[in-house]
C-alpha positions as CSV (number, residue, x, y, z in Angstrom):
1,M,0.2,0.2,0.1
2,E,1.2,3.5,-0.6
3,A,-0.7,6.9,-0.3
4,F,-0.1,10.1,-2.6
5,P,-1.9,13.1,-1.8
6,Y,-4.7,15.3,-4.3
7,Q,-3.1,18.4,-2.8
8,A,-0.3,19.2,-0.4
9,S,0.4,16.3,2.1
10,V,-0.8,13.3,3.0
11,L,0.3,13.6,6.6
12,A,-2.3,16.5,6.7
13,L,-5.3,15.8,5.1
14,P,-8.0,18.7,6.1
15,V,-10.9,17.1,8.9
16,T,-12.7,19.1,10.9
17,D,-13.3,16.7,14.2
18,I,-10.4,14.9,14.2
19,D,-12.0,12.6,17.1
20,A,-14.3,11.7,14.4
21,A,-11.8,10.8,12.1
22,V,-9.8,8.8,14.2
23,R,-13.1,6.6,15.0
24,W,-14.0,6.2,11.2
25,Y,-11.2,5.0,9.8
26,S,-10.5,3.2,12.6
27,R,-13.8,1.2,12.0
28,C,-13.7,1.3,8.4
29,F,-10.5,1.8,6.7
30,G,-8.7,-0.8,9.6
31,M,-6.2,2.5,10.3
32,V,-4.5,2.8,13.8
33,E,-3.3,5.7,15.2
34,V,0.3,6.4,15.9
35,E,1.0,10.0,16.3
36,R,-1.1,12.8,17.9
37,R,-0.1,16.3,18.5
38,S,-1.6,19.6,19.0
39,D,0.5,22.3,18.1
40,P,0.6,23.9,15.4
41,V,-2.7,22.5,14.9
42,P,-4.8,19.5,15.8
43,T,-3.3,16.2,14.2
44,V,-3.3,12.5,14.1
45,V,-1.2,10.3,12.1
46,M,-2.9,6.6,11.3
47,E,-1.6,3.6,9.4
48,R,-2.3,0.6,7.5
49,D,0.3,-2.2,6.2
50,G,2.8,0.5,6.8
51,T,1.0,3.3,4.3
52,R,-0.1,6.9,7.2
53,I,-2.1,9.3,6.2
54,G,-2.7,12.4,8.4
55,F,-5.6,14.1,9.5
56,S,-5.5,17.8,10.5
57,V,-8.0,20.6,11.5
58,N,-6.0,23.2,9.3
59,G,-8.9,24.8,7.6
60,G,-8.6,23.2,4.4
61,D,-11.7,22.1,2.5
62,P,-11.9,18.2,2.6
63,S,-14.2,18.1,-0.4
64,Q,-11.2,19.5,-2.2
65,D,-8.8,17.2,-1.3
66,G,-7.9,13.0,-0.4
67,A,-5.2,11.0,-1.8
68,A,-4.4,8.3,-4.1
69,I,-3.8,4.8,-2.9
70,L,-1.8,2.5,-4.6
71,V,-3.2,-1.6,-3.6
72,S,-2.2,-4.9,-4.4
73,G,-5.2,-7.4,-3.9
74,I,-8.1,-4.7,-5.0
75,G,-10.9,-6.8,-4.9
76,A,-10.5,-8.1,-1.7
77,I,-9.8,-4.2,-0.1
78,R,-13.0,-3.2,-1.5
79,S,-14.9,-6.3,-0.5
80,Q,-13.6,-5.4,3.5
81,L,-14.4,-1.5,3.1
82,E,-18.4,-2.9,1.6
83,A,-18.3,-5.5,4.9
84,S,-17.3,-2.0,6.7
85,G,-20.5,-0.5,5.4
86,V,-18.3,1.9,3.5
87,K,-20.0,2.8,0.4
88,V,-17.8,2.3,-2.9
89,S,-18.2,3.5,-6.2
90,E,-18.1,1.4,-9.4
91,W,-15.2,-0.3,-11.3
92,G,-13.3,2.0,-13.0
93,M,-10.6,2.1,-15.3
94,D,-7.9,4.6,-15.1
95,E,-5.3,5.0,-18.6
96,R,-3.7,8.5,-18.1
97,E,-0.1,7.7,-18.0
98,G,1.8,4.5,-17.4
99,P,0.3,1.5,-16.4
100,K,-3.9,0.8,-16.6
101,L,-5.6,1.0,-13.2
102,R,-7.8,-0.8,-12.3
103,V,-9.8,2.0,-9.5
104,F,-12.6,2.7,-7.2
105,F,-13.4,5.6,-5.3
106,V,-14.8,6.3,-1.5
107,V,-15.7,9.0,-0.3
108,A,-15.5,9.4,3.4
109,P,-18.0,11.5,5.6
110,D,-15.7,13.8,6.2
111,G,-15.7,14.7,2.6
112,L,-12.4,13.4,1.5
113,C,-12.2,11.6,-1.5
114,Y,-10.3,8.4,-2.1
115,Q,-9.2,6.5,-5.4
116,F,-8.1,3.0,-4.6
117,H,-6.2,1.3,-7.9
118,E,-3.9,-1.2,-8.9
119,P,-2.2,-1.8,-11.5
120,I,-3.6,-4.3,-14.3
């Protein structure tokens, strides 16, 4: 697994409620909290399978941010998310640059959007 931010940093994705983010990403994405700080702004870093994503009350617009997440075994990941009650998009293909990617999207309750993808 590897995460790539849509905007500035995958370790400072904007949210309005850190504790709600921790609960949702723990339950639905299977992530665990590995770091929390309050200075300069409330921030939490969570991890799954060695990949870290951070959430920060930094004034950013969550509906304009998120991450592309490179995975292996995309079908199993999708099934896990659905079993956790996460609404996922239909399957898609991304053919912009490089190898073709099999993709699906998740929009979290905080407004952040995630593209899960795996090379075909």
